C-alpha positions as CSV (number, residue, x, y, z in Angstrom):
1,X,-88.3,-40.4,-8.4
2,X,-91.3,-41.1,-6.3
3,X,-91.8,-44.7,-5.2
4,X,-95.2,-46.2,-5.6
5,X,-96.3,-48.5,-2.8
6,X,-98.1,-51.6,-4.2
7,X,-98.5,-53.2,-0.8
8,X,-99.5,-51.8,2.6
9,X,-97.9,-53.1,5.8
10,X,-99.8,-53.3,9.0
11,X,-98.5,-54.3,12.5
12,X,-100.9,-56.7,14.3
13,X,-100.9,-55.4,17.9
14,X,-97.4,-54.8,19.2
15,X,-95.8,-58.2,18.4
16,X,-93.6,-56.9,15.6
17,X,-92.9,-53.5,17.2
18,X,-91.8,-55.1,20.5
19,X,-89.5,-57.4,18.6
20,X,-88.2,-54.5,16.5
21,X,-87.5,-52.3,19.6
22,X,-85.0,-54.9,20.9
23,X,-82.9,-55.0,17.8
24,X,-79.6,-53.3,17.2
25,X,-79.6,-50.2,15.0
26,X,-78.0,-51.9,12.0
27,X,-80.7,-54.7,12.1
28,X,-83.5,-52.1,12.4
29,X,-82.1,-50.4,9.3
30,X,-82.1,-53.7,7.4
31,X,-85.6,-54.5,8.5
32,X,-86.8,-51.1,7.4
33,X,-85.1,-51.5,4.0
34,X,-86.6,-55.0,3.6
35,X,-90.1,-53.9,4.5
36,X,-89.9,-51.0,2.0
37,X,-88.7,-53.5,-0.7
38,X,-91.7,-55.7,0.1
39,X,-94.0,-52.7,-0.2
40,X,-92.7,-51.3,-3.5
41,X,-91.3,-54.2,-5.6
42,X,-93.7,-56.3,-7.7
43,X,-91.8,-59.6,-7.3
44,X,-90.0,-59.7,-4.0
45,X,-87.0,-62.1,-4.1
46,X,-87.5,-65.2,-1.9
47,X,-84.3,-64.3,-0.1
48,X,-86.4,-61.6,1.7
49,X,-90.0,-62.8,1.6
50,X,-90.9,-66.4,1.3
51,X,-94.1,-68.5,1.7
52,X,-93.9,-71.1,4.5
53,X,-94.8,-74.5,3.3
54,X,-97.4,-76.5,5.3
55,X,-98.8,-73.3,6.8
56,X,-102.2,-71.5,6.5
57,X,-100.7,-68.9,4.1
58,X,-97.9,-67.6,6.4
59,X,-94.9,-65.9,4.9
60,X,-91.6,-65.1,6.6
61,X,-89.7,-61.9,6.1
62,X,-86.0,-62.7,6.2
63,X,-83.2,-60.4,7.3
64,X,-79.5,-61.2,7.6
65,X,-77.0,-58.9,9.3
66,X,-73.5,-60.4,9.5
67,X,-73.9,-64.0,10.7
68,X,-77.2,-63.2,12.4
69,X,-80.5,-64.2,10.9
70,X,-83.9,-62.7,11.8
71,X,-87.4,-63.7,10.8
72,X,-90.8,-62.1,11.1
73,X,-94.0,-64.0,10.2
74,X,-96.7,-62.3,8.2
75,X,-99.7,-63.0,6.0
76,X,-101.8,-61.3,3.3
77,X,-105.3,-59.8,4.1
78,X,-107.3,-58.4,1.2
79,X,-104.6,-59.0,-1.5
80,X,-102.1,-56.2,-0.9
81,X,-102.3,-55.7,2.8
82,X,-99.5,-57.5,4.7
83,X,-100.0,-58.2,8.4
84,X,-96.8,-58.5,10.5
85,X,-96.9,-60.9,13.4
86,X,-94.1,-62.2,15.7
87,X,-90.4,-62.0,15.0
88,X,-87.4,-63.9,16.3
89,X,-83.7,-64.4,15.8
90,X,-83.1,-67.6,14.0
91,X,-80.4,-69.7,15.7
92,X,-80.7,-73.0,13.9
93,X,-81.3,-74.3,10.3
94,X,-84.9,-75.2,11.0
95,X,-87.5,-72.6,11.9
96,X,-88.7,-73.2,15.5
97,X,-92.0,-75.0,15.5
98,X,-93.3,-72.9,18.5
99,X,-92.7,-69.7,16.5
100,X,-94.8,-71.0,13.6
101,X,-97.5,-72.2,16.0
102,X,-97.5,-68.7,17.6
103,X,-97.9,-67.0,14.2
104,X,-100.8,-69.4,13.3
105,X,-102.5,-68.5,16.6
106,X,-102.0,-64.8,16.0
107,X,-103.3,-65.0,12.5
108,X,-106.5,-66.8,13.7
109,X,-106.8,-64.2,16.5
110,X,-106.5,-61.4,13.9
111,X,-109.4,-62.8,11.9
112,X,-111.5,-63.6,14.9
113,X,-111.2,-60.0,16.1
114,X,-111.9,-58.6,12.6
115,X,-115.2,-60.5,12.4
116,X,-116.5,-59.0,15.6
């Protein structure tokens, strides 16, 4: 059965790829599985893809491997295009404010460059 992609995923610069390169193989595998899920499933469970409240439209892609939790920020551009930004390993209950601020900055930078 051929899977139909309903969303395209785009890496903004090397932020996600640099983060991904540092991950253990089993975490990379789970990220790849999660990104594929986001690309092909109409309604992605919030466990994997969740809107961040009080943000400018940021979403976080969530991956758990064992007791380790990882997040990658993203946002939509033109409806079905998902732009991946910075990623990090989550070590506390609350998402680090500096990571959200970085994602907001990168999103703005993306749109500023796009307008040029």
